[in-house]
All heavy atoms as an XYZ file, in Angstrom:
671
protein
N     203.383   -113.006   -141.776
C     202.594   -114.208   -142.083
C     202.645   -115.113   -140.846
O     203.737   -115.384   -140.346
C     203.053   -114.870   -143.331
C     202.227   -116.011   -143.750
S     202.680   -116.649   -145.348
C     202.499   -115.218   -146.394
N     201.515   -115.615   -140.417
C     201.472   -116.429   -139.273
C     201.464   -117.915   -139.601
O     200.840   -118.322   -140.578
C     200.219   -116.120   -138.430
C     200.129   -116.841   -137.112
C     198.922   -116.389   -136.281
O     198.122   -115.544   -136.730
N     198.798   -116.936   -135.138
N     202.194   -118.693   -138.851
C     202.255   -120.132   -139.048
C     201.262   -120.787   -138.103
O     201.151   -120.398   -136.926
C     203.699   -120.664   -138.702
C     203.719   -122.202   -138.819
C     204.716   -119.997   -139.540
N     200.442   -121.691   -138.639
C     199.375   -122.332   -137.803
C     200.072   -123.355   -136.886
O     201.232   -123.658   -137.006
C     198.359   -123.117   -138.698
O     199.006   -124.208   -139.315
C     197.768   -122.179   -139.777
N     199.225   -123.904   -135.972
C     199.730   -124.930   -135.074
C     200.244   -126.127   -135.794
O     201.161   -126.871   -135.329
C     198.611   -125.350   -134.097
C     198.311   -124.297   -133.033
C     197.259   -124.762   -132.065
O     197.105   -126.051   -131.875
O     196.622   -123.944   -131.421
N     199.719   -126.414   -136.988
C     200.163   -127.567   -137.802
C     201.377   -127.203   -138.656
O     201.827   -128.036   -139.419
C     199.003   -128.037   -138.702
C     197.846   -128.574   -137.946
C     196.703   -128.803   -138.871
C     196.440   -130.235   -139.118
N     195.300   -130.478   -140.066
N     201.913   -126.011   -138.519
C     203.049   -125.600   -139.290
C     202.731   -125.145   -140.694
O     203.575   -125.069   -141.586
N     201.481   -124.784   -140.955
C     201.018   -124.389   -142.295
C     201.095   -122.905   -142.462
O     200.803   -122.145   -141.550
C     199.618   -124.903   -142.525
C     199.510   -126.392   -142.466
C     198.012   -126.877   -142.470
O     197.143   -126.186   -141.944
N     197.821   -128.047   -143.046
N     201.400   -122.493   -143.700
C     201.311   -121.089   -144.112
C     200.675   -121.098   -145.531
O     200.683   -122.068   -146.219
C     202.651   -120.377   -144.156
C     203.275   -120.258   -142.788
C     203.604   -121.071   -145.125
N     200.206   -119.925   -145.916
C     199.608   -119.778   -147.233
C     200.667   -119.054   -148.097
O     201.153   -117.989   -147.710
C     198.332   -118.934   -147.237
O     197.370   -119.631   -146.402
C     197.788   -118.693   -148.588
N     201.074   -119.619   -149.228
C     201.999   -118.970   -150.145
C     201.130   -117.889   -150.884
O     200.120   -118.180   -151.462
C     202.531   -119.990   -151.214
C     203.239   -121.145   -150.477
C     203.460   -119.309   -152.109
C     203.572   -122.339   -151.411
N     201.614   -116.658   -150.843
C     200.864   -115.574   -151.484
C     200.644   -115.872   -152.975
O     201.501   -116.421   -153.640
C     201.769   -114.327   -151.289
C     202.560   -114.679   -150.051
C     202.806   -116.156   -150.118
N     199.496   -115.494   -153.479
C     199.100   -115.774   -154.857
C     200.137   -115.297   -155.856
O     200.444   -115.989   -156.826
C     197.714   -115.200   -155.125
C     197.246   -115.539   -156.550
C     195.791   -115.187   -156.776
C     195.268   -115.436   -158.112
N     196.051   -116.137   -159.120
N     200.600   -114.069   -155.676
C     201.588   -113.527   -156.638
C     202.802   -114.405   -156.733
O     203.407   -114.588   -157.819
C     201.931   -112.077   -156.318
C     202.661   -111.908   -155.009
C     202.935   -110.375   -154.747
N     203.544   -110.216   -153.505
C     204.833   -110.464   -153.185
N     205.653   -110.815   -154.133
N     205.287   -110.238   -151.962
N     203.262   -115.029   -155.615
C     204.414   -115.902   -155.627
C     204.073   -117.241   -156.227
O     204.845   -117.802   -157.006
C     204.985   -116.048   -154.206
C     205.488   -114.817   -153.527
C     205.898   -115.105   -152.116
C     206.687   -114.265   -154.349
N     202.877   -117.767   -155.915
C     202.440   -119.039   -156.579
C     202.327   -118.858   -158.063
O     202.836   -119.753   -158.827
C     201.041   -119.460   -156.014
C     201.054   -119.905   -154.555
C     199.759   -120.538   -154.161
N     198.530   -119.908   -154.643
C     197.786   -119.083   -153.956
N     198.110   -118.769   -152.679
N     196.717   -118.556   -154.441
N     201.778   -117.785   -158.468
C     201.677   -117.528   -159.966
C     203.030   -117.386   -160.584
O     203.318   -117.990   -161.667
C     200.872   -116.263   -160.209
C     199.403   -116.370   -159.863
O     198.926   -117.549   -159.697
O     198.696   -115.353   -159.765
N     203.948   -116.662   -159.978
C     205.272   -116.454   -160.527
C     206.066   -117.832   -160.580
O     206.851   -118.014   -161.558
C     206.042   -115.427   -159.735
N     205.844   -118.682   -159.651
C     206.587   -119.939   -159.629
C     205.811   -121.052   -160.381
O     206.388   -122.142   -160.524
C     206.781   -120.366   -158.162
N     204.634   -120.782   -160.816
C     203.841   -121.783   -161.531
C     203.313   -122.857   -160.594
O     203.120   -124.018   -161.032
N     203.075   -122.494   -159.364
C     202.565   -123.470   -158.429
C     201.004   -123.421   -158.445
O     200.398   -122.413   -158.182
C     203.054   -123.197   -156.966
C     204.596   -123.339   -156.971
C     202.414   -124.119   -155.959
C     205.232   -122.901   -155.646
N     200.463   -124.567   -158.854
C     198.998   -124.715   -158.998
C     198.502   -125.619   -157.958
O     199.297   -126.427   -157.376
C     198.647   -125.181   -160.402
C     199.122   -124.358   -161.582
C     198.930   -125.080   -162.878
C     198.454   -123.033   -161.573
N     197.172   -125.680   -157.712
C     196.637   -126.729   -156.803
C     197.079   -128.102   -157.295
O     196.997   -128.421   -158.496
C     195.126   -126.561   -156.924
C     194.964   -125.123   -157.257
C     196.103   -124.777   -158.210
N     197.611   -128.899   -156.369
C     198.070   -130.237   -156.743
C     199.592   -130.282   -157.137
O     200.123   -131.373   -157.250
N     200.216   -129.100   -157.243
C     201.650   -129.072   -157.503
C     202.404   -129.691   -156.313
O     202.035   -129.565   -155.159
C     202.152   -127.626   -157.755
O     201.605   -127.092   -158.911
N     203.526   -130.304   -156.700
C     204.464   -130.820   -155.652
C     205.523   -129.757   -155.408
O     206.027   -129.140   -156.310
C     205.095   -132.096   -156.136
C     204.135   -133.247   -156.331
C     203.580   -133.793   -154.980
O     204.313   -133.968   -154.057
N     202.305   -133.978   -154.970
N     205.906   -129.591   -154.140
C     206.958   -128.654   -153.745
C     207.924   -129.376   -152.857
O     207.594   -130.337   -152.181
C     206.412   -127.364   -153.094
C     205.560   -126.545   -154.054
C     205.657   -127.700   -151.816
N     209.164   -128.861   -152.864
C     210.167   -129.391   -151.894
C     210.657   -128.258   -150.989
O     210.512   -127.096   -151.349
C     211.318   -130.012   -152.623
O     212.066   -129.048   -153.341
N     211.187   -128.630   -149.851
C     211.675   -127.625   -148.889
C     213.146   -127.912   -148.645
O     213.545   -129.068   -148.565
C     210.880   -127.734   -147.554
C     209.440   -127.361   -147.658
C     208.534   -128.322   -148.088
C     209.020   -126.099   -147.398
C     207.167   -127.990   -148.167
C     207.678   -125.744   -147.543
C     206.779   -126.692   -147.893
N     213.908   -126.824   -148.501
C     215.344   -126.976   -148.166
C     215.667   -125.838   -147.164
O     215.030   -124.794   -147.133
C     216.224   -126.881   -149.375
N     216.706   -126.137   -146.372
C     217.160   -125.133   -145.399
C     218.568   -124.689   -145.920
O     219.480   -125.518   -146.008
C     217.259   -125.712   -144.001
C     217.623   -124.796   -142.878
C     216.567   -123.667   -142.729
C     217.695   -125.550   -141.570
N     218.703   -123.376   -146.178
C     219.983   -122.859   -146.698
C     220.318   -121.614   -145.858
O     219.674   -120.544   -145.990
C     219.872   -122.464   -148.174
C     219.638   -123.678   -149.072
C     219.587   -123.315   -150.525
O     219.787   -122.133   -150.875
O     219.229   -124.185   -151.340
N     221.321   -121.751   -145.031
C     221.806   -120.626   -144.210
C     220.727   -120.001   -143.381
O     220.640   -118.786   -143.300
N     219.910   -120.770   -142.763
C     218.831   -120.283   -141.911
C     217.564   -119.835   -142.662
O     216.640   -119.394   -142.046
N     217.580   -119.985   -143.980
C     216.385   -119.624   -144.746
C     215.721   -120.926   -145.259
O     216.387   -121.891   -145.633
C     216.817   -118.829   -146.020
C     217.344   -117.462   -145.645
C     217.728   -116.696   -146.903
C     218.285   -115.356   -146.541
N     218.646   -114.575   -147.766
N     214.422   -120.923   -145.270
C     213.644   -122.070   -145.810
C     213.372   -121.721   -147.224
O     212.764   -120.689   -147.572
C     212.328   -122.256   -145.006
C     212.664   -122.644   -143.595
C     211.521   -123.372   -145.658
C     211.454   -122.707   -142.691
N     213.754   -122.656   -148.146
C     213.567   -122.468   -149.617
C     212.474   -123.453   -149.999
O     212.557   -124.655   -149.755
C     214.878   -122.748   -150.363
C     216.042   -121.970   -149.807
C     214.647   -122.568   -151.847
C     215.873   -120.456   -149.918
N     211.435   -122.942   -150.666
C     210.347   -123.755   -151.240
C     210.543   -123.746   -152.714
O     210.670   -122.690   -153.324
C     208.958   -123.185   -150.846
C     208.809   -123.073   -149.334
C     207.915   -124.066   -151.462
C     207.511   -122.322   -148.929
N     210.569   -124.913   -153.341
C     210.771   -125.039   -154.775
C     209.742   -126.027   -155.404
O     209.483   -127.044   -154.799
C     212.198   -125.544   -155.033
C     212.577   -125.574   -156.468
C     214.080   -125.888   -156.648
O     214.751   -126.262   -155.682
N     214.540   -125.759   -157.818
N     209.186   -125.604   -156.492
C     208.314   -126.469   -157.259
C     209.088   -127.655   -157.785
O     210.181   -127.503   -158.306
C     207.592   -125.727   -158.422
C     206.673   -126.517   -159.164
C     206.025   -125.743   -160.273
C     205.151   -126.648   -161.128
N     204.560   -125.963   -162.271
N     208.541   -128.844   -157.631
C     209.148   -130.053   -158.099
C     208.584   -130.334   -159.499
O     207.349   -130.471   -159.668
C     208.879   -131.267   -157.144
C     209.509   -132.548   -157.700
C     209.435   -130.957   -155.779
N     209.461   -130.451   -160.450
C     209.052   -130.777   -161.860
C     208.609   -132.206   -161.916
O     209.252   -133.089   -161.309
C     210.158   -130.510   -162.820
O     210.493   -129.136   -162.855
N     207.528   -132.449   -162.648
C     207.079   -133.821   -162.812
C     207.706   -134.373   -164.054
O     207.752   -133.760   -165.106
C     205.560   -133.858   -162.958
C     204.826   -133.518   -161.693
S     203.027   -133.495   -161.919
C     202.675   -135.142   -162.367
N     208.195   -135.602   -164.010
C     208.723   -136.303   -165.190
C     207.557   -136.746   -166.036
O     206.433   -136.752   -165.653
N     207.893   -137.315   -167.210
C     206.820   -137.811   -168.117
C     206.048   -138.889   -167.532
O     204.814   -138.901   -167.602
C     207.500   -138.298   -169.430
O     208.215   -137.219   -169.980
C     206.492   -138.757   -170.410
N     206.732   -139.821   -166.806
C     205.966   -140.918   -166.179
C     205.011   -140.401   -165.107
O     203.903   -140.893   -164.951
C     206.968   -141.931   -165.555
C     207.653   -142.765   -166.592
O     207.179   -142.823   -167.779
O     208.726   -143.289   -166.329
N     205.492   -139.372   -164.337
C     204.656   -138.814   -163.295
C     203.417   -138.126   -163.901
O     202.347   -138.221   -163.370
C     205.426   -137.807   -162.467
C     206.529   -138.425   -161.638
O     206.348   -139.628   -161.272
O     207.514   -137.751   -161.348
N     203.599   -137.432   -165.034
C     202.521   -136.744   -165.660
C     201.459   -137.743   -166.209
O     200.279   -137.594   -166.065
C     202.974   -135.916   -166.893
C     203.560   -134.552   -166.449
C     203.659   -133.665   -167.676
N     204.817   -132.861   -167.764
C     206.050   -133.214   -168.020
N     206.339   -134.430   -168.271
N     207.081   -132.399   -168.091
N     201.962   -138.826   -166.765
C     201.070   -139.903   -167.260
C     200.301   -140.539   -166.103
O     199.105   -140.785   -166.201
C     201.863   -140.987   -167.989
C     202.333   -140.552   -169.357
C     203.007   -141.685   -170.071
N     203.517   -141.203   -171.359
C     204.681   -141.541   -171.888
N     205.524   -142.317   -171.217
N     205.057   -141.024   -173.031
N     200.999   -140.801   -165.031
C     200.371   -141.394   -163.811
C     199.269   -140.399   -163.309
O     198.165   -140.814   -162.962
C     201.401   -141.641   -162.709
C     200.870   -142.342   -161.538
C     201.971   -142.653   -160.539
C     201.482   -143.297   -159.313
N     202.520   -143.594   -158.365
N     199.599   -139.123   -163.281
C     198.608   -138.102   -162.773
C     197.406   -138.068   -163.743
O     196.267   -137.948   -163.279
C     199.309   -136.743   -162.663
N     197.684   -138.116   -165.064
C     196.595   -138.092   -166.041
C     195.675   -139.295   -165.884
O     194.458   -139.178   -165.881
C     197.145   -137.977   -167.465
C     196.080   -138.066   -168.604
C     195.120   -136.908   -168.454
C     196.783   -138.057   -169.944
N     196.313   -140.490   -165.718
C     195.490   -141.693   -165.563
C     194.659   -141.631   -164.304
O     193.518   -142.047   -164.260
C     196.457   -142.942   -165.538
C     196.946   -143.275   -166.881
C     197.753   -144.590   -166.890
N     198.354   -144.832   -168.197
C     199.648   -144.752   -168.396
N     200.491   -144.487   -167.434
N     200.104   -144.952   -169.619
N     195.273   -141.109   -163.221
C     194.499   -140.992   -161.949
C     193.341   -140.022   -162.114
O     192.260   -140.266   -161.620
C     195.434   -140.559   -160.834
N     193.594   -138.900   -162.806
C     192.516   -137.888   -163.028
C     191.435   -138.545   -163.860
O     190.239   -138.309   -163.583
C     193.102   -136.662   -163.666
N     191.829   -139.276   -164.920
C     190.807   -139.898   -165.802
C     190.006   -140.920   -165.051
O     188.801   -140.961   -165.227
C     191.525   -140.530   -166.982
N     190.628   -141.633   -164.144
C     189.895   -142.607   -163.329
C     188.862   -141.919   -162.447
O     187.752   -142.368   -162.358
C     190.883   -143.400   -162.507
C     190.207   -144.524   -161.737
C     191.234   -145.367   -160.980
C     190.529   -146.453   -160.193
N     191.465   -147.262   -159.440
N     189.293   -140.773   -161.863
C     188.318   -140.017   -161.018
C     187.135   -139.508   -161.850
O     186.039   -139.552   -161.414
C     189.013   -138.841   -160.318
C     189.999   -139.266   -159.196
C     190.403   -138.090   -158.403
N     191.062   -137.079   -159.163
C     192.359   -136.981   -159.479
N     193.145   -137.957   -159.044
N     192.817   -136.021   -160.166
N     187.424   -139.029   -163.055
C     186.376   -138.508   -163.896
C     185.448   -139.661   -164.356
O     184.227   -139.531   -164.301
C     186.963   -137.807   -165.125
C     185.894   -137.508   -166.200
C     187.701   -136.552   -164.740
N     186.069   -140.823   -164.724
C     185.213   -141.887   -165.181
C     184.212   -142.378   -164.103
O     183.106   -142.753   -164.425
C     186.062   -143.137   -165.573
C     186.614   -143.072   -166.985
C     187.155   -144.420   -167.419
N     188.233   -144.905   -166.643
C     189.526   -144.636   -166.772
N     189.902   -143.797   -167.701
N     190.430   -145.151   -165.962
N     184.650   -142.407   -162.864
C     183.712   -142.847   -161.819
C     182.544   -141.912   -161.641
O     181.503   -142.305   -161.064
C     184.458   -143.017   -160.455
O     184.993   -141.764   -160.023
C     185.538   -144.072   -160.561
N     182.663   -140.665   -162.080
C     181.563   -139.755   -161.953
C     180.690   -139.622   -163.265
O     179.729   -138.890   -163.263
C     182.091   -138.361   -161.582
O     182.828   -137.781   -162.699
N     181.064   -140.364   -164.301
C     180.363   -140.263   -165.544
C     179.372   -141.435   -165.749
O     179.318   -142.423   -165.030
C     181.355   -140.304   -166.721
C     182.317   -139.138   -166.737
C     183.375   -139.411   -167.829
C     181.631   -137.812   -166.955
N     178.501   -141.265   -166.780
C     177.606   -142.299   -167.206
C     178.366   -143.548   -167.640
O     179.555   -143.471   -167.987
C     176.670   -141.812   -168.300
C     175.712   -140.749   -167.868
O     175.418   -140.711   -166.650
O     175.331   -139.955   -168.734
N     177.701   -144.715   -167.622
C     178.341   -145.980   -167.900
C     179.168   -145.979   -169.208
O     180.272   -146.558   -169.194
C     177.287   -147.092   -167.940
C     177.888   -148.494   -168.005
C     176.841   -149.545   -167.881
C     177.501   -150.902   -167.941
N     176.566   -151.994   -167.711
N     178.672   -145.465   -170.363
C     179.533   -145.567   -171.571
C     180.891   -144.901   -171.362
O     181.899   -145.348   -171.880
C     178.702   -144.822   -172.634
C     177.312   -144.896   -172.150
C     177.398   -144.898   -170.629
N     180.960   -143.790   -170.620
C     182.179   -143.096   -170.437
C     183.131   -143.827   -169.480
O     184.326   -143.736   -169.561
C     181.969   -141.689   -169.927
C     181.467   -140.735   -170.989
C     180.128   -140.413   -171.081
C     182.306   -140.206   -171.966
C     179.647   -139.560   -172.073
C     181.886   -139.403   -172.925
C     180.506   -139.058   -173.007
N     182.559   -144.586   -168.580
C     183.384   -145.335   -167.599
C     184.255   -146.372   -168.264
O     185.244   -146.783   -167.739
C     182.494   -146.016   -166.556
C     181.843   -145.041   -165.597
C     181.168   -145.763   -164.491
N     180.088   -144.895   -163.992
C     178.925   -145.306   -163.545
N     178.629   -146.594   -163.518
N     178.052   -144.466   -163.144
N     183.782   -146.830   -169.503
C     184.561   -147.850   -170.226
C     185.727   -147.266   -170.953
O     186.653   -148.024   -171.430
C     183.630   -148.554   -171.172
C     182.346   -149.093   -170.574
C     182.562   -150.065   -169.417
O     183.468   -150.899   -169.462
N     181.820   -149.872   -168.334
N     185.828   -145.930   -171.067
C     186.886   -145.290   -171.866
C     188.151   -145.288   -171.045
O     188.171   -145.047   -169.832
C     186.523   -143.883   -172.218
C     185.351   -143.738   -173.209
S     184.966   -142.006   -173.390
C     184.628   -141.921   -175.138
N     189.323   -145.450   -171.801
C     190.612   -145.240   -171.126
C     191.005   -143.770   -171.272
O     190.285   -142.981   -171.910
C     191.684   -146.145   -171.707
C     191.965   -145.911   -173.168
O     191.512   -144.909   -173.727
O     192.683   -146.721   -173.734
N     192.125   -143.340   -170.678
C     192.509   -141.968   -170.730
C     192.698   -141.428   -172.111
O     192.348   -140.308   -172.402
C     193.799   -141.723   -169.882
O     194.847   -142.517   -170.338
N     193.229   -142.222   -173.048
C     193.455   -141.827   -174.412
C     192.090   -141.502   -175.101
O     191.921   -140.517   -175.800
C     194.214   -142.851   -175.214
C     195.656   -142.971   -174.732
C     196.456   -141.747   -174.967
O     196.281   -141.011   -175.967
O     197.311   -141.444   -174.074
N     191.091   -142.377   -174.874
C     189.794   -142.158   -175.497
C     189.106   -140.939   -174.928
O     188.473   -140.207   -175.662
C     188.942   -143.409   -175.280
N     189.297   -140.662   -173.629
C     188.689   -139.515   -172.971
C     189.336   -138.260   -173.594
O     188.645   -137.303   -173.930
C     188.809   -139.555   -171.481
C     187.904   -140.633   -170.866
C     188.489   -138.212   -170.854
C     188.157   -140.944   -169.407
N     190.668   -138.240   -173.694
C     191.375   -137.114   -174.305
C     190.922   -136.869   -175.726
O     190.716   -135.710   -176.107
C     192.873   -137.248   -174.204
C     193.381   -137.256   -172.755
S     192.948   -135.774   -171.792
C     193.831   -134.538   -172.697
N     190.784   -137.956   -176.516
C     190.298   -137.766   -177.880
C     188.925   -137.207   -177.957
O     188.585   -136.380   -178.757
C     190.370   -139.125   -178.621
N     188.098   -137.648   -176.994
C     186.723   -137.139   -176.924
C     186.699   -135.641   -176.571
O     185.893   -134.866   -177.123
C     185.919   -137.930   -175.857
C     184.536   -137.421   -175.667
C     183.516   -137.693   -176.518
C     184.242   -136.627   -174.538
C     182.237   -137.273   -176.335
C     182.963   -136.123   -174.304
C     181.960   -136.416   -175.244
N     187.621   -135.223   -175.704
C     187.674   -133.864   -175.307
C     188.304   -132.896   -176.267
O     188.029   -131.687   -176.277
C     188.414   -133.724   -173.955
C     187.720   -134.425   -172.741
C     188.646   -134.374   -171.521
C     186.368   -133.743   -172.453
N     189.179   -133.423   -177.150
C     189.855   -132.576   -178.141
C     188.824   -132.116   -179.190
O     187.963   -132.891   -179.609
C     190.952   -133.350   -178.814
C     192.162   -133.525   -177.941
C     193.283   -134.185   -178.743
N     194.290   -134.604   -177.823
C     194.552   -135.892   -177.504
N     193.890   -136.837   -178.081
N     195.489   -136.207   -176.667
N     188.955   -130.871   -179.652
C     188.053   -130.409   -180.689
C     188.321   -131.152   -181.974
O     189.420   -131.466   -182.319
C     188.425   -128.925   -180.821
C     189.726   -128.715   -180.194
C     189.908   -129.845   -179.234
N     187.242   -131.444   -182.719
C     187.388   -132.100   -184.012
C     187.626   -131.075   -185.101
O     187.493   -129.892   -184.902
C     186.083   -132.922   -184.335
O     185.024   -132.049   -184.540
N     187.977   -131.560   -186.297
C     188.170   -130.628   -187.442
C     186.913   -129.877   -187.728
O     186.953   -128.706   -188.148
C     188.627   -131.433   -188.654
C     190.032   -131.968   -188.477
O     190.844   -131.390   -187.657
O     190.389   -132.939   -189.153
N     185.728   -130.514   -187.513
C     184.483   -129.868   -187.770
C     184.223   -128.662   -186.866
O     183.571   -127.703   -187.227
C     183.304   -130.855   -187.625
C     183.315   -131.984   -188.596
C     182.318   -133.047   -188.308
O     181.546   -132.863   -187.371
O     182.262   -134.039   -189.053
N     184.835   -128.699   -185.625
C     184.675   -127.619   -184.701
C     185.409   -126.360   -185.122
O     185.070   -125.270   -184.742
C     185.185   -128.024   -183.285
C     184.306   -129.081   -182.688
O     183.114   -129.241   -183.055
O     184.777   -129.823   -181.791
N     186.447   -126.566   -185.967
C     187.233   -125.431   -186.416
C     186.699   -124.837   -187.710
O     187.193   -123.789   -188.195
C     188.690   -125.884   -186.697
C     189.402   -126.179   -185.400
N     189.403   -127.418   -184.798
C     190.144   -125.370   -184.577
C     190.073   -127.317   -183.713
N     190.540   -126.131   -183.514
N     185.738   -125.476   -188.354
C     185.180   -124.983   -189.631
C     184.244   -123.867   -189.452
O     183.725   -123.530   -188.471
C     184.513   -126.155   -190.361
């Protein structure tokens, strides 16, 4: 695998899948005995909430005016299937 001039490499898909690394995932790097270790960083509850709020804000800016007024909880409630959808 070749390293670009910027120091970038592509993590092979099978390894990303096995480690649960998705687009937007945070990773950390460590040097252990001459080996570079890449590890997925787990997000805490506060980090997940912050990420959800940021995503909801991005979505709201692309929606019609009534949806822009909704907070993340209202958007999630809107997206969840209702009992009628299961009937």
